[in-house]
mmCIF file of the N, C-alpha and C atoms, coordinates in Angstrom:
data_MODEL
# 
_entry.id   MODEL 
# 
loop_
_atom_site.group_PDB 
_atom_site.id 
_atom_site.type_symbol 
_atom_site.label_atom_id 
_atom_site.label_alt_id 
_atom_site.label_comp_id 
_atom_site.label_asym_id 
_atom_site.label_entity_id 
_atom_site.label_seq_id 
_atom_site.pdbx_PDB_ins_code 
_atom_site.Cartn_x 
_atom_site.Cartn_y 
_atom_site.Cartn_z 
_atom_site.occupancy 
_atom_site.B_iso_or_equiv 
_atom_site.pdbx_formal_charge 
_atom_site.auth_seq_id 
_atom_site.auth_comp_id 
_atom_site.auth_asym_id 
_atom_site.auth_atom_id 
_atom_site.pdbx_PDB_model_num 
ATOM 1   N N  . ILE A 1 1  ? 5.401   17.409  2.819  1.00 0.00 ? 1  ILE A N  1 
ATOM 2   C CA . ILE A 1 1  ? 6.136   17.361  1.545  1.00 0.00 ? 1  ILE A CA 1 
ATOM 3   C C  . ILE A 1 1  ? 7.193   16.262  1.630  1.00 0.00 ? 1  ILE A C  1 
ATOM 4   N N  . LEU A 1 2  ? 7.132   15.340  0.682  1.00 0.00 ? 2  LEU A N  1 
ATOM 5   C CA . LEU A 1 2  ? 8.082   14.229  0.679  1.00 0.00 ? 2  LEU A CA 1 
ATOM 6   C C  . LEU A 1 2  ? 9.248   14.562  -0.244 1.00 0.00 ? 2  LEU A C  1 
ATOM 7   N N  . LYS A 1 3  ? 10.452  14.479  0.297  1.00 0.00 ? 3  LYS A N  1 
ATOM 8   C CA . LYS A 1 3  ? 11.627  14.909  -0.476 1.00 0.00 ? 3  LYS A CA 1 
ATOM 9   C C  . LYS A 1 3  ? 12.262  13.790  -1.276 1.00 0.00 ? 3  LYS A C  1 
ATOM 10  N N  . SER A 1 4  ? 11.857  12.571  -1.064 1.00 0.00 ? 4  SER A N  1 
ATOM 11  C CA . SER A 1 4  ? 12.459  11.488  -1.836 1.00 0.00 ? 4  SER A CA 1 
ATOM 12  C C  . SER A 1 4  ? 11.474  10.338  -1.970 1.00 0.00 ? 4  SER A C  1 
ATOM 13  N N  . THR A 1 5  ? 11.710  9.496   -2.974 1.00 0.00 ? 5  THR A N  1 
ATOM 14  C CA . THR A 1 5  ? 10.847  8.337   -3.168 1.00 0.00 ? 5  THR A CA 1 
ATOM 15  C C  . THR A 1 5  ? 11.008  7.367   -2.009 1.00 0.00 ? 5  THR A C  1 
ATOM 16  N N  . HIS A 1 6  ? 12.177  7.404   -1.350 1.00 0.00 ? 6  HIS A N  1 
ATOM 17  C CA . HIS A 1 6  ? 12.392  6.521   -0.196 1.00 0.00 ? 6  HIS A CA 1 
ATOM 18  C C  . HIS A 1 6  ? 11.411  6.864   0.918  1.00 0.00 ? 6  HIS A C  1 
ATOM 19  N N  . HIS A 1 7  ? 11.237  8.165   1.182  1.00 0.00 ? 7  HIS A N  1 
ATOM 20  C CA . HIS A 1 7  ? 10.288  8.564   2.214  1.00 0.00 ? 7  HIS A CA 1 
ATOM 21  C C  . HIS A 1 7  ? 8.866   8.212   1.791  1.00 0.00 ? 7  HIS A C  1 
ATOM 22  N N  . LYS A 1 8  ? 8.566   8.405   0.513  1.00 0.00 ? 8  LYS A N  1 
ATOM 23  C CA . LYS A 1 8  ? 7.238   8.052   0.016  1.00 0.00 ? 8  LYS A CA 1 
ATOM 24  C C  . LYS A 1 8  ? 6.980   6.566   0.233  1.00 0.00 ? 8  LYS A C  1 
ATOM 25  N N  . PHE A 1 9  ? 7.994   5.757   -0.057 1.00 0.00 ? 9  PHE A N  1 
ATOM 26  C CA . PHE A 1 9  ? 7.878   4.311   0.113  1.00 0.00 ? 9  PHE A CA 1 
ATOM 27  C C  . PHE A 1 9  ? 7.627   3.951   1.572  1.00 0.00 ? 9  PHE A C  1 
ATOM 28  N N  . MET A 1 10 ? 8.335   4.613   2.480  1.00 0.00 ? 10 MET A N  1 
ATOM 29  C CA . MET A 1 10 ? 8.158   4.356   3.910  1.00 0.00 ? 10 MET A CA 1 
ATOM 30  C C  . MET A 1 10 ? 6.753   4.739   4.358  1.00 0.00 ? 10 MET A C  1 
ATOM 31  N N  . ILE A 1 11 ? 6.281   5.892   3.872  1.00 0.00 ? 11 ILE A N  1 
ATOM 32  C CA . ILE A 1 11 ? 4.932   6.338   4.222  1.00 0.00 ? 11 ILE A CA 1 
ATOM 33  C C  . ILE A 1 11 ? 3.897   5.348   3.696  1.00 0.00 ? 11 ILE A C  1 
ATOM 34  N N  . ASP A 1 12 ? 4.084   4.889   2.445  1.00 0.00 ? 12 ASP A N  1 
ATOM 35  C CA . ASP A 1 12 ? 3.163   3.912   1.861  1.00 0.00 ? 12 ASP A CA 1 
ATOM 36  C C  . ASP A 1 12 ? 3.116   2.653   2.713  1.00 0.00 ? 12 ASP A C  1 
ATOM 37  N N  . ASN A 1 13 ? 4.289   2.152   3.090  1.00 0.00 ? 13 ASN A N  1 
ATOM 38  C CA . ASN A 1 13 ? 4.336   0.932   3.892  1.00 0.00 ? 13 ASN A CA 1 
ATOM 39  C C  . ASN A 1 13 ? 3.635   1.135   5.228  1.00 0.00 ? 13 ASN A C  1 
ATOM 40  N N  . LEU A 1 14 ? 3.821   2.325   5.815  1.00 0.00 ? 14 LEU A N  1 
ATOM 41  C CA . LEU A 1 14 ? 3.176   2.618   7.092  1.00 0.00 ? 14 LEU A CA 1 
ATOM 42  C C  . LEU A 1 14 ? 1.660   2.619   6.929  1.00 0.00 ? 14 LEU A C  1 
ATOM 43  N N  . ILE A 1 15 ? 1.192   3.240   5.846  1.00 0.00 ? 15 ILE A N  1 
ATOM 44  C CA . ILE A 1 15 ? -0.255  3.275   5.587  1.00 0.00 ? 15 ILE A CA 1 
ATOM 45  C C  . ILE A 1 15 ? -0.789  1.857   5.437  1.00 0.00 ? 15 ILE A C  1 
ATOM 46  N N  . TYR A 1 16 ? -0.100  1.034   4.635  1.00 0.00 ? 16 TYR A N  1 
ATOM 47  C CA . TYR A 1 16 ? -0.570  -0.329  4.413  1.00 0.00 ? 16 TYR A CA 1 
ATOM 48  C C  . TYR A 1 16 ? -0.549  -1.138  5.708  1.00 0.00 ? 16 TYR A C  1 
ATOM 49  N N  . ALA A 1 17 ? 0.499   -0.938  6.506  1.00 0.00 ? 17 ALA A N  1 
ATOM 50  C CA . ALA A 1 17 ? 0.603   -1.679  7.765  1.00 0.00 ? 17 ALA A CA 1 
ATOM 51  C C  . ALA A 1 17 ? -0.532  -1.304  8.704  1.00 0.00 ? 17 ALA A C  1 
ATOM 52  N N  . ILE A 1 18 ? -0.820  -0.001  8.782  1.00 0.00 ? 18 ILE A N  1 
ATOM 53  C CA . ILE A 1 18 ? -1.909  0.457   9.661  1.00 0.00 ? 18 ILE A CA 1 
ATOM 54  C C  . ILE A 1 18 ? -3.245  -0.087  9.177  1.00 0.00 ? 18 ILE A C  1 
ATOM 55  N N  . LEU A 1 19 ? -3.470  -0.023  7.868  1.00 0.00 ? 19 LEU A N  1 
ATOM 56  C CA . LEU A 1 19 ? -4.734  -0.520  7.322  1.00 0.00 ? 19 LEU A CA 1 
ATOM 57  C C  . LEU A 1 19 ? -4.877  -2.009  7.558  1.00 0.00 ? 19 LEU A C  1 
ATOM 58  N N  . ASP A 1 20 ? -3.770  -2.743  7.436  1.00 0.00 ? 20 ASP A N  1 
ATOM 59  C CA . ASP A 1 20 ? -3.824  -4.181  7.697  1.00 0.00 ? 20 ASP A CA 1 
ATOM 60  C C  . ASP A 1 20 ? -4.157  -4.448  9.165  1.00 0.00 ? 20 ASP A C  1 
ATOM 61  N N  . LEU A 1 21 ? -3.562  -3.669  10.060 1.00 0.00 ? 21 LEU A N  1 
ATOM 62  C CA . LEU A 1 21 ? -3.826  -3.848  11.487 1.00 0.00 ? 21 LEU A CA 1 
ATOM 63  C C  . LEU A 1 21 ? -5.290  -3.536  11.807 1.00 0.00 ? 21 LEU A C  1 
ATOM 64  N N  . MET A 1 22 ? -5.802  -2.505  11.136 1.00 0.00 ? 22 MET A N  1 
ATOM 65  C CA . MET A 1 22 ? -7.199  -2.121  11.343 1.00 0.00 ? 22 MET A CA 1 
ATOM 66  C C  . MET A 1 22 ? -8.147  -3.038  10.586 1.00 0.00 ? 22 MET A C  1 
ATOM 67  N N  . ASP A 1 23 ? -7.575  -3.826  9.664  1.00 0.00 ? 23 ASP A N  1 
ATOM 68  C CA . ASP A 1 23 ? -8.374  -4.716  8.812  1.00 0.00 ? 23 ASP A CA 1 
ATOM 69  C C  . ASP A 1 23 ? -9.450  -3.914  8.084  1.00 0.00 ? 23 ASP A C  1 
ATOM 70  N N  . VAL A 1 24 ? -9.021  -2.794  7.500  1.00 0.00 ? 24 VAL A N  1 
ATOM 71  C CA . VAL A 1 24 ? -9.948  -1.910  6.801  1.00 0.00 ? 24 VAL A CA 1 
ATOM 72  C C  . VAL A 1 24 ? -10.510 -2.608  5.572  1.00 0.00 ? 24 VAL A C  1 
ATOM 73  N N  . LYS A 1 25 ? -11.813 -2.561  5.445  1.00 0.00 ? 25 LYS A N  1 
ATOM 74  C CA . LYS A 1 25 ? -12.480 -3.206  4.323  1.00 0.00 ? 25 LYS A CA 1 
ATOM 75  C C  . LYS A 1 25 ? -12.744 -2.176  3.221  1.00 0.00 ? 25 LYS A C  1 
ATOM 76  N N  . LEU A 1 26 ? -11.751 -1.997  2.352  1.00 0.00 ? 26 LEU A N  1 
ATOM 77  C CA . LEU A 1 26 ? -11.909 -1.017  1.279  1.00 0.00 ? 26 LEU A CA 1 
ATOM 78  C C  . LEU A 1 26 ? -12.027 -1.682  -0.087 1.00 0.00 ? 26 LEU A C  1 
ATOM 79  N N  . SER A 1 27 ? -12.045 -2.996  -0.133 1.00 0.00 ? 27 SER A N  1 
ATOM 80  C CA . SER A 1 27 ? -11.998 -3.687  -1.411 1.00 0.00 ? 27 SER A CA 1 
ATOM 81  C C  . SER A 1 27 ? -13.181 -3.324  -2.306 1.00 0.00 ? 27 SER A C  1 
ATOM 82  N N  . SER A 1 28 ? -14.313 -2.978  -1.729 1.00 0.00 ? 28 SER A N  1 
ATOM 83  C CA . SER A 1 28 ? -15.488 -2.659  -2.531 1.00 0.00 ? 28 SER A CA 1 
ATOM 84  C C  . SER A 1 28 ? -15.713 -1.160  -2.649 1.00 0.00 ? 28 SER A C  1 
ATOM 85  N N  . ASP A 1 29 ? -14.771 -0.367  -2.130 1.00 0.00 ? 29 ASP A N  1 
ATOM 86  C CA . ASP A 1 29 ? -14.956 1.089   -2.119 1.00 0.00 ? 29 ASP A CA 1 
ATOM 87  C C  . ASP A 1 29 ? -13.898 1.764   -2.984 1.00 0.00 ? 29 ASP A C  1 
ATOM 88  N N  . GLU A 1 30 ? -14.230 2.016   -4.252 1.00 0.00 ? 30 GLU A N  1 
ATOM 89  C CA . GLU A 1 30 ? -13.258 2.593   -5.187 1.00 0.00 ? 30 GLU A CA 1 
ATOM 90  C C  . GLU A 1 30 ? -12.807 3.979   -4.743 1.00 0.00 ? 30 GLU A C  1 
ATOM 91  N N  . LYS A 1 31 ? -13.690 4.737   -4.125 1.00 0.00 ? 31 LYS A N  1 
ATOM 92  C CA . LYS A 1 31 ? -13.335 6.095   -3.708 1.00 0.00 ? 31 LYS A CA 1 
ATOM 93  C C  . LYS A 1 31 ? -12.177 6.066   -2.710 1.00 0.00 ? 31 LYS A C  1 
ATOM 94  N N  . HIS A 1 32 ? -12.296 5.222   -1.702 1.00 0.00 ? 32 HIS A N  1 
ATOM 95  C CA . HIS A 1 32 ? -11.253 5.166   -0.678 1.00 0.00 ? 32 HIS A CA 1 
ATOM 96  C C  . HIS A 1 32 ? -9.960  4.608   -1.252 1.00 0.00 ? 32 HIS A C  1 
ATOM 97  N N  . LYS A 1 33 ? -10.071 3.652   -2.177 1.00 0.00 ? 33 LYS A N  1 
ATOM 98  C CA . LYS A 1 33 ? -8.868  3.084   -2.789 1.00 0.00 ? 33 LYS A CA 1 
ATOM 99  C C  . LYS A 1 33 ? -8.081  4.185   -3.493 1.00 0.00 ? 33 LYS A C  1 
ATOM 100 N N  . SER A 1 34 ? -8.786  5.027   -4.247 1.00 0.00 ? 34 SER A N  1 
ATOM 101 C CA . SER A 1 34 ? -8.096  6.056   -5.026 1.00 0.00 ? 34 SER A CA 1 
ATOM 102 C C  . SER A 1 34 ? -7.480  7.128   -4.135 1.00 0.00 ? 34 SER A C  1 
ATOM 103 N N  . LEU A 1 35 ? -7.960  7.244   -2.894 1.00 0.00 ? 35 LEU A N  1 
ATOM 104 C CA . LEU A 1 35 ? -7.382  8.221   -1.977 1.00 0.00 ? 35 LEU A CA 1 
ATOM 105 C C  . LEU A 1 35 ? -5.936  7.875   -1.639 1.00 0.00 ? 35 LEU A C  1 
ATOM 106 N N  . PHE A 1 36 ? -5.652  6.580   -1.532 1.00 0.00 ? 36 PHE A N  1 
ATOM 107 C CA . PHE A 1 36 ? -4.303  6.176   -1.128 1.00 0.00 ? 36 PHE A CA 1 
ATOM 108 C C  . PHE A 1 36 ? -3.382  6.083   -2.333 1.00 0.00 ? 36 PHE A C  1 
ATOM 109 N N  . SER A 1 37 ? -3.773  5.341   -3.351 1.00 0.00 ? 37 SER A N  1 
ATOM 110 C CA . SER A 1 37 ? -3.002  5.253   -4.590 1.00 0.00 ? 37 SER A CA 1 
ATOM 111 C C  . SER A 1 37 ? -3.786  4.419   -5.582 1.00 0.00 ? 37 SER A C  1 
ATOM 112 N N  . PRO A 1 38 ? -3.534  4.624   -6.875 1.00 0.00 ? 38 PRO A N  1 
ATOM 113 C CA . PRO A 1 38 ? -4.253  3.857   -7.903 1.00 0.00 ? 38 PRO A CA 1 
ATOM 114 C C  . PRO A 1 38 ? -3.999  2.362   -7.786 1.00 0.00 ? 38 PRO A C  1 
ATOM 115 N N  . GLN A 1 39 ? -2.866  2.011   -7.175 1.00 0.00 ? 39 GLN A N  1 
ATOM 116 C CA . GLN A 1 39 ? -2.500  0.595   -7.079 1.00 0.00 ? 39 GLN A CA 1 
ATOM 117 C C  . GLN A 1 39 ? -2.765  0.044   -5.682 1.00 0.00 ? 39 GLN A C  1 
ATOM 118 N N  . PHE A 1 40 ? -3.619  0.736   -4.932 1.00 0.00 ? 40 PHE A N  1 
ATOM 119 C CA . PHE A 1 40 ? -3.838  0.346   -3.534 1.00 0.00 ? 40 PHE A CA 1 
ATOM 120 C C  . PHE A 1 40 ? -4.260  -1.118  -3.410 1.00 0.00 ? 40 PHE A C  1 
ATOM 121 N N  . ALA A 1 41 ? -5.279  -1.498  -4.162 1.00 0.00 ? 41 ALA A N  1 
ATOM 122 C CA . ALA A 1 41 ? -5.808  -2.857  -4.037 1.00 0.00 ? 41 ALA A CA 1 
ATOM 123 C C  . ALA A 1 41 ? -4.762  -3.894  -4.434 1.00 0.00 ? 41 ALA A C  1 
ATOM 124 N N  . TYR A 1 42 ? -4.037  -3.605  -5.528 1.00 0.00 ? 42 TYR A N  1 
ATOM 125 C CA . TYR A 1 42 ? -3.012  -4.536  -6.001 1.00 0.00 ? 42 TYR A CA 1 
ATOM 126 C C  . TYR A 1 42 ? -1.907  -4.711  -4.963 1.00 0.00 ? 42 TYR A C  1 
ATOM 127 N N  . ARG A 1 43 ? -1.414  -3.587  -4.429 1.00 0.00 ? 43 ARG A N  1 
ATOM 128 C CA . ARG A 1 43 ? -0.342  -3.664  -3.433 1.00 0.00 ? 43 ARG A CA 1 
ATOM 129 C C  . ARG A 1 43 ? -0.813  -4.361  -2.172 1.00 0.00 ? 43 ARG A C  1 
ATOM 130 N N  . LYS A 1 44 ? -2.044  -4.085  -1.756 1.00 0.00 ? 44 LYS A N  1 
ATOM 131 C CA . LYS A 1 44 ? -2.554  -4.703  -0.532 1.00 0.00 ? 44 LYS A CA 1 
ATOM 132 C C  . LYS A 1 44 ? -2.670  -6.214  -0.730 1.00 0.00 ? 44 LYS A C  1 
ATOM 133 N N  . ARG A 1 45 ? -3.108  -6.618  -1.926 1.00 0.00 ? 45 ARG A N  1 
ATOM 134 C CA . ARG A 1 45 ? -3.231  -8.040  -2.217 1.00 0.00 ? 45 ARG A CA 1 
ATOM 135 C C  . ARG A 1 45 ? -1.854  -8.696  -2.155 1.00 0.00 ? 45 ARG A C  1 
ATOM 136 N N  . LEU A 1 46 ? -0.846  -8.041  -2.767 1.00 0.00 ? 46 LEU A N  1 
ATOM 137 C CA . LEU A 1 46 ? 0.509   -8.594  -2.745 1.00 0.00 ? 46 LEU A CA 1 
ATOM 138 C C  . LEU A 1 46 ? 1.040   -8.668  -1.319 1.00 0.00 ? 46 LEU A C  1 
ATOM 139 N N  . THR A 1 47 ? 0.745   -7.635  -0.521 1.00 0.00 ? 47 THR A N  1 
ATOM 140 C CA . THR A 1 47 ? 1.204   -7.621  0.860  1.00 0.00 ? 47 THR A CA 1 
ATOM 141 C C  . THR A 1 47 ? 0.602   -8.797  1.623  1.00 0.00 ? 47 THR A C  1 
ATOM 142 N N  . LYS A 1 48 ? -0.677  -9.049  1.385  1.00 0.00 ? 48 LYS A N  1 
ATOM 143 C CA . LYS A 1 48 ? -1.336  -10.168 2.053  1.00 0.00 ? 48 LYS A CA 1 
ATOM 144 C C  . LYS A 1 48 ? -0.669  -11.492 1.672  1.00 0.00 ? 48 LYS A C  1 
ATOM 145 N N  . LEU A 1 49 ? -0.192  -11.573 0.424  1.00 0.00 ? 49 LEU A N  1 
ATOM 146 C CA . LEU A 1 49 ? 0.450   -12.797 -0.037 1.00 0.00 ? 49 LEU A CA 1 
ATOM 147 C C  . LEU A 1 49 ? 1.910   -12.875 0.378  1.00 0.00 ? 49 LEU A C  1 
ATOM 148 N N  . GLY A 1 50 ? 2.442   -11.757 0.891  1.00 0.00 ? 50 GLY A N  1 
ATOM 149 C CA . GLY A 1 50 ? 3.832   -11.735 1.333  1.00 0.00 ? 50 GLY A CA 1 
ATOM 150 C C  . GLY A 1 50 ? 4.823   -11.550 0.199  1.00 0.00 ? 50 GLY A C  1 
ATOM 151 N N  . ASN A 1 51 ? 4.336   -11.089 -0.957 1.00 0.00 ? 51 ASN A N  1 
ATOM 152 C CA . ASN A 1 51 ? 5.216   -10.962 -2.123 1.00 0.00 ? 51 ASN A CA 1 
ATOM 153 C C  . ASN A 1 51 ? 5.602   -9.519  -2.422 1.00 0.00 ? 51 ASN A C  1 
ATOM 154 N N  . TYR A 1 52 ? 5.036   -8.573  -1.709 1.00 0.00 ? 52 TYR A N  1 
ATOM 155 C CA . TYR A 1 52 ? 5.236   -7.162  -2.048 1.00 0.00 ? 52 TYR A CA 1 
ATOM 156 C C  . TYR A 1 52 ? 6.702   -6.747  -1.964 1.00 0.00 ? 52 TYR A C  1 
ATOM 157 N N  . ASP A 1 53 ? 7.391   -7.118  -0.889 1.00 0.00 ? 53 ASP A N  1 
ATOM 158 C CA . ASP A 1 53 ? 8.786   -6.710  -0.718 1.00 0.00 ? 53 ASP A CA 1 
ATOM 159 C C  . ASP A 1 53 ? 9.676   -7.249  -1.838 1.00 0.00 ? 53 ASP A C  1 
ATOM 160 N N  . SER A 1 54 ? 9.503   -8.508  -2.188 1.00 0.00 ? 54 SER A N  1 
ATOM 161 C CA . SER A 1 54 ? 10.356  -9.094  -3.226 1.00 0.00 ? 54 SER A CA 1 
ATOM 162 C C  . SER A 1 54 ? 10.095  -8.447  -4.579 1.00 0.00 ? 54 SER A C  1 
ATOM 163 N N  . ILE A 1 55 ? 8.858   -8.081  -4.846 1.00 0.00 ? 55 ILE A N  1 
ATOM 164 C CA . ILE A 1 55 ? 8.533   -7.428  -6.113 1.00 0.00 ? 55 ILE A CA 1 
ATOM 165 C C  . ILE A 1 55 ? 9.146   -6.036  -6.164 1.00 0.00 ? 55 ILE A C  1 
ATOM 166 N N  . VAL A 1 56 ? 9.071   -5.310  -5.056 1.00 0.00 ? 56 VAL A N  1 
ATOM 167 C CA . VAL A 1 56 ? 9.649   -3.967  -5.009 1.00 0.00 ? 56 VAL A CA 1 
ATOM 168 C C  . VAL A 1 56 ? 11.160  -4.017  -5.209 1.00 0.00 ? 56 VAL A C  1 
ATOM 169 N N  . GLN A 1 57 ? 11.810  -5.006  -4.614 1.00 0.00 ? 57 GLN A N  1 
ATOM 170 C CA . GLN A 1 57 ? 13.264  -5.116  -4.724 1.00 0.00 ? 57 GLN A CA 1 
ATOM 171 C C  . GLN A 1 57 ? 13.705  -5.398  -6.154 1.00 0.00 ? 57 GLN A C  1 
ATOM 172 N N  . ASN A 1 58 ? 12.820  -5.998  -6.958 1.00 0.00 ? 58 ASN A N  1 
ATOM 173 C CA . ASN A 1 58 ? 13.172  -6.326  -8.334 1.00 0.00 ? 58 ASN A CA 1 
ATOM 174 C C  . ASN A 1 58 ? 13.066  -5.131  -9.265 1.00 0.00 ? 58 ASN A C  1 
ATOM 175 N N  . LYS A 1 59 ? 12.481  -4.023  -8.783 1.00 0.00 ? 59 LYS A N  1 
ATOM 176 C CA . LYS A 1 59 ? 12.320  -2.842  -9.647 1.00 0.00 ? 59 LYS A CA 1 
ATOM 177 C C  . LYS A 1 59 ? 13.625  -2.089  -9.773 1.00 0.00 ? 59 LYS A C  1 
# 
């Protein structure tokens, strides 16, 4: 149970970092994408471009 959006954000970043390290190929698998979050592919793409942190800070 996550008590704050901050913890959720940390968990999300951890998931993305692990997936990047594993180089998980989920781009063609909608089922797996939806397991993590509806915006999984978008966030992963931004992370690859190095823009994810700056976009989050602007929210």
